[in-house]
C-alpha atoms as one frame of an Amber mdcrd trajectory, in Angstrom:
protein
 -37.161   8.952 105.554 -37.981  11.075 102.647 -40.826   9.828 100.302 -39.942
  10.362  97.037 -43.225   9.859  95.344 -46.057  11.451  97.698 -49.277   9.670
  96.508 -51.274  12.971  95.499 -48.953  14.216  92.432 -50.203  14.867  89.270
 -50.631  12.255  86.629 -49.936  14.220  83.704 -48.929  18.111  82.607 -52.332
  19.134  82.717 -54.732  20.037  85.267 -57.988  20.759  84.373 -59.239  18.468
  86.777 -60.284  21.185  89.250 -61.120  24.872  89.113 -59.396  25.727  92.481
 -56.059  24.902  91.114 -55.059  28.455  89.405 -53.515  28.865  85.991 -50.287
  29.448  86.714 -48.799  32.674  85.326 -46.948  32.911  81.541 -43.577  33.422
  82.906 -44.401  30.717  85.678 -40.845  29.270  84.978 -39.636  32.041  87.317
 -38.989  31.724  91.141 -41.243  35.365  91.941 -43.671  34.497  89.701 -45.083
  30.755  90.400 -47.341  29.875  92.047 -47.628  27.084  94.985 -50.278  24.136
  96.326 -49.687  22.990  99.712 -50.796  20.019 100.451 -51.425  17.275 103.526
 -48.988  14.350 103.266 -50.258  11.302 104.336 -49.341   7.657 105.102 -49.117
   5.819 102.088 -51.596   3.208 102.322 -54.555   5.439 103.012 -53.759   7.671
 100.314 -53.524   4.783  98.058 -56.962   3.739  99.048 -58.598   6.955  98.372
 -56.871   7.566  95.053 -58.356   4.400  94.279 -61.847   5.497  94.451 -60.958
   8.896  92.427 -59.649   6.537  89.919 -62.811   4.470  89.660 -65.213   7.514
  89.063 -63.239  10.696  88.188 -63.623  11.450  84.453 -60.555  10.097  83.061
 -60.281  12.346  80.338 -60.048  15.103  83.702 -58.556  12.833  86.188 -55.012
  14.433  86.883 -54.450  13.639  90.365 -53.975  11.399  92.744 -56.254  11.767
  95.576 -54.846  14.632  98.058 -56.037  17.386 100.630 -55.403  20.406  99.791
 -54.540  23.199 102.797 -53.544  26.283 100.213 -54.658  26.462  96.463 -52.070
  29.381  95.254 -49.375  30.624  97.478 -47.371  33.430  95.747 -43.479  32.466
  94.810 -42.533  35.932  95.164 -42.836  35.116  99.049 -41.153  31.504  99.236
 -38.749  32.517 101.750 -41.953  33.605 104.195 -43.903  30.838 103.273 -41.086
  28.121 103.816 -40.219  29.899 107.048 -43.688  29.527 107.957 -44.138  25.623
 107.356 -40.741  24.982 108.730 -41.792  26.810 111.999 -45.254  24.751 112.144
 -43.569  21.557 111.125 -41.336  22.031 114.421 -44.019  22.098 116.738 -46.479
  19.891 115.344 -46.687  16.098 115.484 -48.286  13.729 113.324 -51.826  12.517
 113.822 -54.311  10.356 113.441 -56.695  10.664 110.170 -60.073   9.076 109.001
 -62.099   8.952 106.479 -65.684   9.820 107.217 -69.887  10.300 105.406 -69.597
  10.802 101.330 -71.365  13.642 100.775 -72.294  15.048  97.139 -70.911  18.201
  95.560 -72.617  20.111  92.884 -71.223  17.921  89.890 -69.536  15.366  91.687
 -68.420  13.255  95.134 -66.694  13.494  98.475 -65.810  12.322 101.578 -65.608
  14.416 104.695 -62.697  14.151 107.086 -64.678  13.919 110.458 -63.917  16.633
 112.759 -63.296  14.092 115.724 -61.488  11.554 112.940 -58.456  14.114 112.332
 -60.290  17.404 110.907 -59.932  19.383 113.753 -56.340  18.779 113.493 -56.260
  19.371 110.020 -58.249  22.340 110.176 -56.015  23.328 113.010 -52.637  23.289
 111.150 -54.211  25.656 108.554 -55.697  28.079 110.628 -52.257  28.376 112.284
 -50.718  28.627 109.219 -52.735  30.951 107.369 -52.548  33.530 110.406 -48.626
  33.341 110.415 -48.401  33.573 106.421 -50.444  36.873 106.594 -48.603  37.991
 109.816 -45.369  37.800 107.239 -47.097  39.798 104.891 -48.004  37.182 102.600
 -50.616  37.983 100.658 -53.434  35.174 100.090 -55.845  34.705  97.831 -59.906
  34.921  98.934 -60.227  31.141  98.450 -56.852  30.894 101.056 -57.811  33.539
 103.276 -61.558  32.152 103.525 -62.460  30.701 107.130 -64.169  27.771 107.747
 -62.159  24.814 105.493 -62.846  21.476 106.130 -60.951  18.421 105.153 -62.051
  16.390 102.363 -61.188  13.837  99.594 -62.647  15.068  96.208 -63.402  11.782
  94.154 -65.650  12.735  91.379 -66.025  15.877  89.905 -67.804  17.598  86.373
 -69.976  15.595  85.721 -73.097  16.754  84.445 -74.881  13.643  84.645 -77.421
  13.551  87.616 -77.761   9.813  87.250 -74.041   8.981  87.551 -73.548  11.399
  90.016 -76.591   9.890  92.689 -74.969   6.212  91.476 -71.248   7.143  92.323
 -72.895   8.255  95.549 -74.549   5.420  96.146 -72.008   3.016  95.520 -69.497
   4.938  97.822 -71.089   5.214 100.557 -71.985   1.275 100.545 -68.494  -0.052
  99.033 -65.970   1.899 100.934 -68.327   4.502 103.636 -70.010   1.440 105.226
 -66.813  -0.801 104.804 -65.526   1.238 107.153 -63.429   3.866 105.279 -59.839
   4.458 105.211 -57.731   5.380 107.922 -53.788   6.974 108.211 -51.504   9.179
 109.637 -50.760  13.089 108.720 -46.992  12.819 108.505 -46.157  16.606 107.441
 -47.248  18.755 104.868 -45.873  19.239 101.180 -45.502  21.983  99.112 -45.713
  22.009  95.357 -44.680  24.942  92.812 -47.563  24.835  90.234 -46.540  25.317
  86.639 -48.974  24.704  83.863 -50.678  21.851  85.015 -48.188  20.181  87.075
 -46.924  20.149  90.171 -43.387  19.942  90.584 -40.817  19.668  93.172 -42.178
  18.417  96.018 -41.090  19.344  98.960 -41.707  17.822 102.457 -41.753  19.444
 106.149 -42.395  16.548 108.147 -43.856  16.965 111.326 -41.656  16.332 114.948
 -41.428  13.094 115.954 -41.883  11.916 112.278 -38.513  13.399 110.965 -39.618
  16.404 111.078 -38.506  19.761 109.631 -37.974  20.474 105.932 -37.317  17.093
 104.033 -35.479  16.827 100.687 -37.044  17.755  97.304 -38.521  15.642  95.455
 -39.141  15.697  91.864 -43.168  15.860  90.695 -44.975  15.489  87.525 -41.976
  14.308  85.610
């Protein structure tokens, strides 16, 4: 069934939490100038566990999003037809797959938790690689970040914290209280395409994998 409020929706009307989410064009209300973000859709209990950690460790003033696994950060609205065709095609040929968290590691100013290669990371990478190839074949221009190879799935739990002691303390706490306790496991059910508008992720459109209500789901409302 359709999930009207996927776990990785924005919490406020500003997304200053991550520099990887681009500022939209000034005419972002136009479908031809909009920017879209693509994330994995995971089972709610798994997503909630990671969101709880992010809420605990991310600077509150900057934490505008729940925990999420982003595949593409800036898909161009001018090519929305080709993008949605690629997503629908992949959804019909992909089955849901298991995913679990692994080690915690340092970011320059934060902490993240990896999705190991053998615990869903390889499958997630395959989905992204297949989409990347299909999007390019359809003539969809990708940003340098979205064209890049070598992507690996991970959850960012803390970012933009300059205090080294605070970051190290968070890393120790995540390792001791989450990773060593077994982490979290779930299932990737499909994809969600969001329209990025002035810091909001709106109109989440689900593309469920086959055998998991596959194909394009109904549109949802996010951030409103």
